[in-house]
Biopython code that builds the backbone (N, CA, C, O; Angstrom):
import numpy as np
from Bio.PDB.StructureBuilder import StructureBuilder

atoms = [
    (1, "MET", "N", (22.896, -12.846, -15.120)),
    (1, "MET", "CA", (22.955, -11.573, -15.801)),
    (1, "MET", "C", (21.660, -11.379, -16.599)),
    (1, "MET", "O", (21.213, -12.287, -17.300)),
    (2, "THR", "N", (21.080, -10.217, -16.487)),
    (2, "THR", "CA", (19.878, -9.862, -17.229)),
    (2, "THR", "C", (20.266, -9.322, -18.600)),
    (2, "THR", "O", (21.138, -8.461, -18.722)),
    (3, "VAL", "N", (19.608, -9.840, -19.620)),
    (3, "VAL", "CA", (19.843, -9.364, -20.977)),
    (3, "VAL", "C", (18.681, -8.459, -21.361)),
    (3, "VAL", "O", (17.518, -8.848, -21.257)),
    (4, "ILE", "N", (18.999, -7.273, -21.797)),
    (4, "ILE", "CA", (17.981, -6.332, -22.265)),
    (4, "ILE", "C", (18.194, -6.129, -23.751)),
    (4, "ILE", "O", (19.290, -5.778, -24.189)),
    (5, "ARG", "N", (17.153, -6.349, -24.518)),
    (5, "ARG", "CA", (17.230, -6.193, -25.963)),
    (5, "ARG", "C", (16.274, -5.100, -26.409)),
    (5, "ARG", "O", (15.273, -4.814, -25.751)),
    (6, "THR", "N", (16.600, -4.510, -27.519)),
    (6, "THR", "CA", (15.704, -3.533, -28.130)),
    (6, "THR", "C", (15.733, -3.748, -29.641)),
    (6, "THR", "O", (16.731, -4.219, -30.187)),
    (7, "GLY", "N", (14.668, -3.411, -30.293)),
    (7, "GLY", "CA", (14.604, -3.519, -31.744)),
    (7, "GLY", "C", (14.025, -2.247, -32.319)),
    (7, "GLY", "O", (13.087, -1.674, -31.765)),
    (8, "THR", "N", (14.581, -1.808, -33.424)),
    (8, "THR", "CA", (14.054, -0.633, -34.119)),
    (8, "THR", "C", (14.001, -0.918, -35.605)),
    (8, "THR", "O", (14.732, -1.773, -36.106)),
    (9, "ASP", "N", (13.160, -0.223, -36.293)),
    (9, "ASP", "CA", (13.081, -0.391, -37.739)),
    (9, "ASP", "C", (12.350, 0.791, -38.351)),
    (9, "ASP", "O", (11.544, 1.454, -37.698)),
    (10, "LEU", "N", (12.644, 1.034, -39.600)),
    (10, "LEU", "CA", (11.949, 2.037, -40.413)),
    (10, "LEU", "C", (11.416, 1.336, -41.648)),
    (10, "LEU", "O", (12.050, 0.419, -42.169)),
    (11, "THR", "N", (10.273, 1.757, -42.109)),
    (11, "THR", "CA", (9.700, 1.211, -43.342)),
    (11, "THR", "C", (9.268, 2.371, -44.215)),
    (11, "THR", "O", (8.563, 3.273, -43.764)),
    (12, "ALA", "N", (9.689, 2.342, -45.455)),
    (12, "ALA", "CA", (9.316, 3.387, -46.405)),
    (12, "ALA", "C", (7.852, 3.208, -46.811)),
    (12, "ALA", "O", (7.431, 2.107, -47.164)),
    (13, "VAL", "N", (7.100, 4.266, -46.761)),
    (13, "VAL", "CA", (5.696, 4.223, -47.161)),
    (13, "VAL", "C", (5.596, 3.771, -48.618)),
    (13, "VAL", "O", (4.681, 3.029, -48.975)),
    (14, "ASP", "N", (6.529, 4.212, -49.457)),
    (14, "ASP", "CA", (6.519, 3.813, -50.873)),
    (14, "ASP", "C", (6.619, 2.294, -51.037)),
    (14, "ASP", "O", (6.044, 1.734, -51.970)),
    (15, "ASP", "N", (7.345, 1.625, -50.137)),
    (15, "ASP", "CA", (7.443, 0.163, -50.207)),
    (15, "ASP", "C", (6.089, -0.489, -49.951)),
    (15, "ASP", "O", (5.731, -1.467, -50.607)),
    (16, "VAL", "N", (5.345, 0.051, -49.004)),
    (16, "VAL", "CA", (4.007, -0.478, -48.719)),
    (16, "VAL", "C", (3.078, -0.188, -49.888)),
    (16, "VAL", "O", (2.296, -1.050, -50.290)),
    (17, "VAL", "N", (3.158, 1.011, -50.431)),
    (17, "VAL", "CA", (2.322, 1.370, -51.596)),
    (17, "VAL", "C", (2.618, 0.419, -52.752)),
    (17, "VAL", "O", (1.694, -0.062, -53.407)),
    (18, "ARG", "N", (3.895, 0.143, -53.009)),
    (18, "ARG", "CA", (4.272, -0.793, -54.085)),
    (18, "ARG", "C", (3.766, -2.200, -53.801)),
    (18, "ARG", "O", (3.280, -2.878, -54.705)),
    (19, "GLY", "N", (3.876, -2.644, -52.548)),
    (19, "GLY", "CA", (3.391, -3.978, -52.176)),
    (19, "GLY", "C", (1.904, -4.124, -52.437)),
    (19, "GLY", "O", (1.447, -5.143, -52.956)),
    (20, "ILE", "N", (1.155, -3.097, -52.071)),
    (20, "ILE", "CA", (-0.290, -3.120, -52.295)),
    (20, "ILE", "C", (-0.594, -3.066, -53.788)),
    (20, "ILE", "O", (-1.458, -3.798, -54.270)),
    (21, "ALA", "N", (0.109, -2.205, -54.522)),
    (21, "ALA", "CA", (-0.130, -2.074, -55.972)),
    (21, "ALA", "C", (0.212, -3.361, -56.709)),
    (21, "ALA", "O", (-0.474, -3.741, -57.658)),
    (22, "THR", "N", (1.265, -4.025, -56.277)),
    (22, "THR", "CA", (1.721, -5.236, -56.967)),
    (22, "THR", "C", (0.908, -6.469, -56.578)),
    (22, "THR", "O", (0.546, -7.271, -57.439)),
    (23, "HIS", "N", (0.621, -6.621, -55.291)),
    (23, "HIS", "CA", (0.022, -7.860, -54.800)),
    (23, "HIS", "C", (-1.371, -7.699, -54.199)),
    (23, "HIS", "O", (-2.036, -8.694, -53.910)),
    (24, "GLY", "N", (-1.817, -6.471, -54.010)),
    (24, "GLY", "CA", (-3.173, -6.198, -53.545)),
    (24, "GLY", "C", (-3.549, -6.876, -52.240)),
    (24, "GLY", "O", (-2.808, -6.834, -51.258)),
    (25, "GLU", "N", (-4.708, -7.495, -52.254)),
    (25, "GLU", "CA", (-5.263, -8.133, -51.064)),
    (25, "GLU", "C", (-4.345, -9.221, -50.510)),
    (25, "GLU", "O", (-4.269, -9.409, -49.296)),
    (26, "ARG", "N", (-3.661, -9.925, -51.380)),
    (26, "ARG", "CA", (-2.750, -10.994, -50.925)),
    (26, "ARG", "C", (-1.662, -10.417, -50.017)),
    (26, "ARG", "O", (-1.355, -10.990, -48.971)),
    (27, "TYR", "N", (-1.090, -9.299, -50.411)),
    (27, "TYR", "CA", (-0.068, -8.626, -49.606)),
    (27, "TYR", "C", (-0.647, -8.194, -48.267)),
    (27, "TYR", "O", (-0.067, -8.469, -47.217)),
    (28, "LEU", "N", (-1.781, -7.521, -48.304)),
    (28, "LEU", "CA", (-2.400, -7.008, -47.084)),
    (28, "LEU", "C", (-2.743, -8.136, -46.111)),
    (28, "LEU", "O", (-2.480, -8.019, -44.914)),
    (29, "ALA", "N", (-3.323, -9.219, -46.609)),
    (29, "ALA", "CA", (-3.737, -10.333, -45.752)),
    (29, "ALA", "C", (-2.543, -11.096, -45.188)),
    (29, "ALA", "O", (-2.614, -11.640, -44.086)),
    (30, "ARG", "N", (-1.466, -11.135, -45.929)),
    (30, "ARG", "CA", (-0.296, -11.887, -45.478)),
    (30, "ARG", "C", (0.502, -11.129, -44.416)),
    (30, "ARG", "O", (1.127, -11.743, -43.551)),
    (31, "ILE", "N", (0.482, -9.817, -44.480)),
    (31, "ILE", "CA", (1.318, -9.002, -43.598)),
    (31, "ILE", "C", (0.549, -8.439, -42.410)),
    (31, "ILE", "O", (1.107, -8.335, -41.318)),
    (32, "PHE", "N", (-0.701, -8.077, -42.593)),
    (32, "PHE", "CA", (-1.447, -7.356, -41.565)),
    (32, "PHE", "C", (-2.669, -8.127, -41.091)),
    (32, "PHE", "O", (-3.342, -8.796, -41.875)),
    (33, "THR", "N", (-2.944, -8.022, -39.786)),
    (33, "THR", "CA", (-4.154, -8.643, -39.247)),
    (33, "THR", "C", (-5.364, -7.799, -39.629)),
    (33, "THR", "O", (-5.225, -6.645, -40.035)),
    (34, "ASP", "N", (-6.549, -8.386, -39.496)),
    (34, "ASP", "CA", (-7.780, -7.631, -39.764)),
    (34, "ASP", "C", (-7.865, -6.409, -38.854)),
    (34, "ASP", "O", (-8.296, -5.338, -39.280)),
    (35, "ARG", "N", (-7.454, -6.577, -37.608)),
    (35, "ARG", "CA", (-7.507, -5.472, -36.649)),
    (35, "ARG", "C", (-6.554, -4.350, -37.052)),
    (35, "ARG", "O", (-6.911, -3.174, -36.971)),
    (36, "GLU", "N", (-5.340, -4.705, -37.489)),
    (36, "GLU", "CA", (-4.394, -3.677, -37.933)),
    (36, "GLU", "C", (-4.948, -2.920, -39.126)),
    (36, "GLU", "O", (-4.818, -1.699, -39.218)),
    (37, "ARG", "N", (-5.558, -3.646, -40.024)),
    (37, "ARG", "CA", (-6.124, -3.008, -41.207)),
    (37, "ARG", "C", (-7.291, -2.100, -40.829)),
    (37, "ARG", "O", (-7.424, -1.001, -41.367)),
    (38, "ALA", "N", (-8.129, -2.553, -39.912)),
    (38, "ALA", "CA", (-9.265, -1.737, -39.472)),
    (38, "ALA", "C", (-8.781, -0.484, -38.741)),
    (38, "ALA", "O", (-9.289, 0.613, -38.972)),
    (39, "ASP", "N", (-7.791, -0.660, -37.854)),
    (39, "ASP", "CA", (-7.255, 0.482, -37.109)),
    (39, "ASP", "C", (-6.616, 1.517, -38.027)),
    (39, "ASP", "O", (-6.687, 2.717, -37.764)),
    (40, "SER", "N", (-5.991, 1.045, -39.108)),
    (40, "SER", "CA", (-5.273, 1.949, -40.007)),
    (40, "SER", "C", (-6.127, 2.442, -41.163)),
    (40, "SER", "O", (-5.747, 3.387, -41.855)),
    (41, "GLY", "N", (-7.280, 1.811, -41.382)),
    (41, "GLY", "CA", (-8.102, 2.162, -42.535)),
    (41, "GLY", "C", (-7.391, 1.857, -43.851)),
    (41, "GLY", "O", (-7.686, 2.465, -44.880)),
    (42, "ASP", "N", (-6.445, 0.904, -43.809)),
    (42, "ASP", "CA", (-5.617, 0.534, -44.972)),
    (42, "ASP", "C", (-4.818, 1.713, -45.525)),
    (42, "ASP", "O", (-4.423, 1.704, -46.691)),
    (43, "ASP", "N", (-4.581, 2.723, -44.695)),
    (43, "ASP", "CA", (-3.758, 3.871, -45.082)),
    (43, "ASP", "C", (-2.297, 3.422, -45.137)),
    (43, "ASP", "O", (-1.765, 2.975, -44.121)),
    (44, "PRO", "N", (-1.630, 3.527, -46.296)),
    (44, "PRO", "CA", (-0.253, 3.059, -46.429)),
    (44, "PRO", "C", (0.714, 3.655, -45.403)),
    (44, "PRO", "O", (1.638, 2.971, -44.963)),
    (45, "GLU", "N", (0.518, 4.900, -45.022)),
    (45, "GLU", "CA", (1.400, 5.527, -44.038)),
    (45, "GLU", "C", (1.273, 4.838, -42.675)),
    (45, "GLU", "O", (2.268, 4.558, -42.006)),
    (46, "ARG", "N", (0.050, 4.580, -42.295)),
    (46, "ARG", "CA", (-0.189, 3.917, -41.007)),
    (46, "ARG", "C", (0.197, 2.447, -41.062)),
    (46, "ARG", "O", (0.671, 1.895, -40.070)),
    (47, "LEU", "N", (0.000, 1.808, -42.209)),
    (47, "LEU", "CA", (0.429, 0.410, -42.360)),
    (47, "LEU", "C", (1.948, 0.302, -42.313)),
    (47, "LEU", "O", (2.480, -0.653, -41.746)),
    (48, "ALA", "N", (2.652, 1.263, -42.898)),
    (48, "ALA", "CA", (4.116, 1.253, -42.862)),
    (48, "ALA", "C", (4.617, 1.348, -41.419)),
    (48, "ALA", "O", (5.593, 0.692, -41.055)),
    (49, "ALA", "N", (3.953, 2.161, -40.602)),
    (49, "ALA", "CA", (4.333, 2.272, -39.191)),
    (49, "ALA", "C", (4.142, 0.936, -38.485)),
    (49, "ALA", "O", (4.986, 0.536, -37.683)),
    (50, "ARG", "N", (3.059, 0.253, -38.768)),
    (50, "ARG", "CA", (2.815, -1.054, -38.157)),
    (50, "ARG", "C", (3.827, -2.082, -38.640)),
    (50, "ARG", "O", (4.304, -2.903, -37.857)),
    (51, "PHE", "N", (4.156, -2.039, -39.925)),
    (51, "PHE", "CA", (5.154, -2.970, -40.462)),
    (51, "PHE", "C", (6.500, -2.745, -39.773)),
    (51, "PHE", "O", (7.183, -3.708, -39.424)),
    (52, "ALA", "N", (6.884, -1.499, -39.576)),
    (52, "ALA", "CA", (8.141, -1.191, -38.881)),
    (52, "ALA", "C", (8.104, -1.730, -37.453)),
    (52, "ALA", "O", (9.104, -2.251, -36.959)),
    (53, "GLY", "N", (6.969, -1.606, -36.798)),
    (53, "GLY", "CA", (6.828, -2.151, -35.448)),
    (53, "GLY", "C", (7.000, -3.653, -35.412)),
    (53, "GLY", "O", (7.659, -4.187, -34.520)),
    (54, "LYS", "N", (6.408, -4.342, -36.382)),
    (54, "LYS", "CA", (6.546, -5.795, -36.477)),
    (54, "LYS", "C", (8.007, -6.182, -36.691)),
    (54, "LYS", "O", (8.512, -7.100, -36.043)),
    (55, "GLU", "N", (8.677, -5.486, -37.594)),
    (55, "GLU", "CA", (10.089, -5.767, -37.871)),
    (55, "GLU", "C", (10.945, -5.531, -36.627)),
    (55, "GLU", "O", (11.891, -6.279, -36.381)),
    (56, "ALA", "N", (10.630, -4.514, -35.850)),
    (56, "ALA", "CA", (11.381, -4.246, -34.625)),
    (56, "ALA", "C", (11.219, -5.391, -33.632)),
    (56, "ALA", "O", (12.180, -5.771, -32.962)),
    (57, "VAL", "N", (10.012, -5.941, -33.532)),
    (57, "VAL", "CA", (9.780, -7.071, -32.624)),
    (57, "VAL", "C", (10.551, -8.297, -33.097)),
    (57, "VAL", "O", (11.127, -9.017, -32.281)),
    (58, "VAL", "N", (10.568, -8.540, -34.397)),
    (58, "VAL", "CA", (11.320, -9.672, -34.929)),
    (58, "VAL", "C", (12.810, -9.515, -34.597)),
    (58, "VAL", "O", (13.467, -10.479, -34.205)),
    (59, "LYS", "N", (13.329, -8.311, -34.755)),
    (59, "LYS", "CA", (14.730, -8.067, -34.401)),
    (59, "LYS", "C", (14.963, -8.289, -32.913)),
    (59, "LYS", "O", (16.008, -8.804, -32.515)),
    (60, "LEU", "N", (14.009, -7.908, -32.106)),
    (60, "LEU", "CA", (14.110, -8.074, -30.663)),
    (60, "LEU", "C", (14.123, -9.546, -30.277)),
    (60, "LEU", "O", (14.939, -9.964, -29.455)),
    (61, "LEU", "N", (13.233, -10.330, -30.859)),
    (61, "LEU", "CA", (13.116, -11.743, -30.511)),
    (61, "LEU", "C", (14.184, -12.613, -31.166)),
    (61, "LEU", "O", (14.536, -13.674, -30.651)),
    (62, "ARG", "N", (14.693, -12.156, -32.298)),
    (62, "ARG", "CA", (15.736, -12.872, -33.038)),
    (62, "ARG", "C", (15.391, -14.339, -33.309)),
    (62, "ARG", "O", (16.142, -15.228, -32.908)),
    (63, "PRO", "N", (14.275, -14.602, -33.979)),
    (63, "PRO", "CA", (13.940, -16.006, -34.262)),
    (63, "PRO", "C", (14.932, -16.612, -35.243)),
    (63, "PRO", "O", (15.471, -15.923, -36.110)),
    (64, "SER", "N", (15.162, -17.899, -35.092)),
    (64, "SER", "CA", (16.085, -18.621, -35.970)),
    (64, "SER", "C", (15.425, -18.856, -37.320)),
    (64, "SER", "O", (14.226, -19.124, -37.393)),
    (65, "ARG", "N", (16.210, -18.755, -38.392)),
    (65, "ARG", "CA", (15.671, -19.054, -39.727)),
    (65, "ARG", "C", (15.309, -20.528, -39.836)),
    (65, "ARG", "O", (14.374, -20.889, -40.550)),
    (66, "ALA", "N", (16.045, -21.379, -39.132)),
    (66, "ALA", "CA", (15.772, -22.815, -39.168)),
    (66, "ALA", "C", (14.513, -23.172, -38.386)),
    (66, "ALA", "O", (13.898, -24.209, -38.633)),
    (67, "ASP", "N", (14.133, -22.321, -37.453)),
    (67, "ASP", "CA", (12.973, -22.566, -36.615)),
    (67, "ASP", "C", (12.119, -21.296, -36.536)),
    (67, "ASP", "O", (12.021, -20.681, -35.474)),
    (68, "PRO", "N", (11.505, -20.905, -37.648)),
    (68, "PRO", "CA", (10.736, -19.657, -37.630)),
    (68, "PRO", "C", (9.523, -19.769, -36.706)),
    (68, "PRO", "O", (8.761, -20.733, -36.775)),
    (69, "CYS", "N", (9.358, -18.773, -35.847)),
    (69, "CYS", "CA", (8.236, -18.803, -34.907)),
    (69, "CYS", "C", (7.215, -17.723, -35.196)),
    (69, "CYS", "O", (6.164, -17.682, -34.557)),
    (70, "LEU", "N", (7.503, -16.848, -36.146)),
    (70, "LEU", "CA", (6.602, -15.730, -36.413)),
    (70, "LEU", "C", (6.115, -15.763, -37.852)),
    (70, "LEU", "O", (6.899, -15.924, -38.787)),
    (71, "SER", "N", (4.810, -15.610, -38.013)),
    (71, "SER", "CA", (4.258, -15.464, -39.357)),
    (71, "SER", "C", (4.194, -13.982, -39.688)),
    (71, "SER", "O", (4.564, -13.141, -38.868)),
    (72, "GLY", "N", (3.730, -13.664, -40.874)),
    (72, "GLY", "CA", (3.622, -12.258, -41.269)),
    (72, "GLY", "C", (2.674, -11.447, -40.411)),
    (72, "GLY", "O", (2.871, -10.249, -40.210)),
    (73, "THR", "N", (1.635, -12.114, -39.903)),
    (73, "THR", "CA", (0.662, -11.386, -39.089)),
    (73, "THR", "C", (0.942, -11.500, -37.590)),
    (73, "THR", "O", (0.140, -11.054, -36.769)),
    (74, "SER", "N", (2.050, -12.084, -37.248)),
    (74, "SER", "CA", (2.432, -12.199, -35.842)),
    (74, "SER", "C", (3.849, -11.684, -35.708)),
    (74, "SER", "O", (4.740, -12.263, -36.330)),
    (75, "PRO", "N", (4.113, -10.694, -34.984)),
    (75, "PRO", "CA", (3.272, -9.980, -34.030)),
    (75, "PRO", "C", (2.308, -9.012, -34.702)),
    (75, "PRO", "O", (2.359, -8.779, -35.910)),
    (76, "SER", "N", (1.446, -8.468, -33.888)),
    (76, "SER", "CA", (0.432, -7.538, -34.365)),
    (76, "SER", "C", (0.561, -6.218, -33.610)),
    (76, "SER", "O", (0.880, -6.205, -32.421)),
    (77, "CYS", "N", (0.314, -5.122, -34.297)),
    (77, "CYS", "CA", (0.394, -3.791, -33.682)),
    (77, "CYS", "C", (-1.002, -3.204, -33.584)),
    (77, "CYS", "O", (-1.771, -3.246, -34.545)),
    (78, "SER", "N", (-1.328, -2.655, -32.417)),
    (78, "SER", "CA", (-2.653, -2.102, -32.213)),
    (78, "SER", "C", (-2.568, -0.740, -31.542)),
    (78, "SER", "O", (-1.662, -0.478, -30.752)),
    (79, "THR", "N", (-3.515, 0.116, -31.865)),
    (79, "THR", "CA", (-3.583, 1.427, -31.229)),
    (79, "THR", "C", (-4.725, 1.499, -30.231)),
    (79, "THR", "O", (-4.922, 2.531, -29.591)),
    (80, "ARG", "N", (-5.460, 0.448, -30.094)),
    (80, "ARG", "CA", (-6.593, 0.439, -29.175)),
    (80, "ARG", "C", (-6.096, 0.324, -27.733)),
    (80, "ARG", "O", (-5.235, -0.501, -27.428)),
    (81, "THR", "N", (-6.642, 1.150, -26.865)),
    (81, "THR", "CA", (-6.211, 1.137, -25.470)),
    (81, "THR", "C", (-7.319, 0.705, -24.517)),
    (81, "THR", "O", (-7.059, 0.518, -23.329)),
    (82, "ALA", "N", (-8.525, 0.544, -24.995)),
    (82, "ALA", "CA", (-9.638, 0.167, -24.129)),
    (82, "ALA", "C", (-9.439, -1.227, -23.526)),
    (82, "ALA", "O", (-9.864, -1.492, -22.402)),
    (83, "HIS", "N", (-8.797, -2.099, -24.274)),
    (83, "HIS", "CA", (-8.585, -3.474, -23.800)),
    (83, "HIS", "C", (-7.113, -3.840, -24.018)),
    (83, "HIS", "O", (-6.785, -4.506, -24.999)),
    (84, "PRO", "N", (-6.224, -3.412, -23.113)),
    (84, "PRO", "CA", (-4.814, -3.747, -23.263)),
    (84, "PRO", "C", (-4.612, -5.263, -23.290)),
    (84, "PRO", "O", (-5.415, -5.990, -22.704)),
    (85, "PRO", "N", (-3.581, -5.753, -23.942)),
    (85, "PRO", "CA", (-3.371, -7.196, -24.088)),
    (85, "PRO", "C", (-3.173, -7.925, -22.764)),
    (85, "PRO", "O", (-3.382, -9.136, -22.700)),
    (86, "TRP", "N", (-2.779, -7.227, -21.716)),
    (86, "TRP", "CA", (-2.529, -7.904, -20.441)),
    (86, "TRP", "C", (-3.778, -8.031, -19.593)),
    (86, "TRP", "O", (-3.716, -8.627, -18.517)),
    (87, "ASN", "N", (-4.919, -7.493, -20.033)),
    (87, "ASN", "CA", (-6.169, -7.624, -19.268)),
    (87, "ASN", "C", (-6.963, -8.805, -19.774)),
    (87, "ASN", "O", (-8.047, -9.085, -19.261)),
]
sb = StructureBuilder()
sb.init_structure("model")
sb.init_model(0)
sb.init_chain("A")
sb.init_seg("    ")
for serial, (resi, resn, name, xyz) in enumerate(atoms, 1):
    if name == "N":
        sb.init_residue(resn, " ", resi, " ")
    sb.init_atom(name, np.array(xyz, "f"), 0.0, 1.0, " ", f" {name:<3s}", serial, name[0])
structure = sb.get_structure()
């Protein structure tokens, strides 16, 4: 039997703004890759969209708390299409 999973998530822009205001660079470096930050220009609205995407992937993969396989910067969300990840 084939199992098909999907993950969805929403992130409030205000939560990202608060994270940046409270923790600054530490928050940004822990959650977002350099590429995500460059693609978004550190815009909280665009970062919130990327954070929601990351959370959706975590829900999809369902990693065990006892055996965490994902760090804050993994997975990564990108808008660049010139070099897709499968090439």
